N, C-alpha and C positions, 0 to 999 in steps of 0.2 A: 513786392517791389517797394523799395523805399526811395524817397527823393534824394536822400544823402548819398545813395550809391549810384545815382544817375540812371539814364535810360528810361525815364518817365515821359519825357517830351519826345514825340516822334520825329524822326528825321524829316527835313523839309519844312518844319514849322518855323524855324528861325535860321537864317543864313549864317549868322555869326556863330551860333552853336554848332552848326554843321561843320564849319571851318575848323573850330577848335577840336571837335571830335575827330575829324579827318587827320589832323596832325597827330593827335594822340594814338589813333588806331593805325596810322600808316607806318609805324615804326618797323614792322617786319620787312616791308618792301625796301625801306631805306637800308636796313642792316644787311639784307641779302645783296643789294647792289654794292654796298661798301665792301663786303667780304669778297665778292667777285673781283672788284677793281683792285683791291690790295693784294689779293692772291696773284693776279696777273702782273701787277706792277713789280712786286717783290719776288715772284717766282717761288713762293712758299706754299706748298700743297697742304700743309697742316694748319694754315692760318684759318681761324674761325672768328666770327664776330657774334657777340651774344650779350645777354643781360643777366645780371644777378641782383636780387633785391637789396643785398647788403652793399655791394660795391658799385652797382650801376652798370652802364654799358662798358664793354671792353673788347679789345682785340686780343685773341689768344694765339700764341705760337708755341709749338712743342719745344721742350727744353733743348732737344737736339738741333733745332733750327733757330733758337732764340738769339744766337750771336749775329744773325742776319737782320735783326730788327733795326730799322733806321734810327738815327739820333733823335728825331722828333717824337718817337714812341716813348712815352713816359711809363715806367713800370708802375702798375697799380696793385698787383697781387702776384705772389709766387705760389704755385701749386707743386705737387710732387713731380709731375711730368710735363709741366707747362708754365709759361709766364703769361701774365695778362697785362695789357698795356692800354693806355688811353692816348688819343691824339686830340689836338685842339678842335678839329672839326667834329669829332664824336662827342666831346664834352659840350660843345655848343648845341649840338642836336639834342643831347640828353637834357640840357637845361630847358630847351624849347618844349620838349615832350612833357617833362614834369610840370612845367608851367601851364601847358595847354590842358592837362587833365584837371588841374585845380580851377582854371578859368572856365572850362566847360561845366564843371559841377556847380560853380558859383552862379554862372549865367542860367543854368537849368533851374536852380532853386529860385532865382529871381523871376524867371518866366512862369514857373509853377505858382509862386505866390501871387503874381499878377492875375493869372488865370483863375485861381481860387477866389481872389477878391472880386473878380468880375462875376463869378458864378454864385457867390454867397447870397446876394439879395434874391436870387431866383431858386434857392434851395427847396423851399416848400413846393413850388410848382414842379420842379424836377422830380422830387420824391413822389408827388401825386401822379405824374406821367409814368414813372417807373412802375408804380403799383398797378395802374390801369393796364400798362403793356404786359405786365407779368400775369395779370388775371384774364387777359383777352382770350386765351386759348382754353380756359377752364369752363367746364359745364357746371353750373350751380344747381 
């Protein structure tokens, strides 16, 4: 496990970190709700909401139903059998999620560094305690 990848600081250690992580990790719930809402609102059963690492978040409508896309749907990508769109609400959410991941990683690194600096003066004692604990169950 590497600090740069995140996940080193346990949930509950820092409230702000938990909030940034929740925003970053809550994307699936948001996308599911948006998909249901837009399907019902537009009456398009082929509508899907998803994410692509290259193009980001999108609303996908089959080519056969794409003529029913509202005017505020901005075409983002054309596929063989579908069109992918973005709407201002989804773009705003995408920006928040991408920002939250970066902020969560930066805060986690900062917290890790603080914790490391706090423990560094006690390193010799910690190592000695670990050695004793490791040898406690051995018969010499």
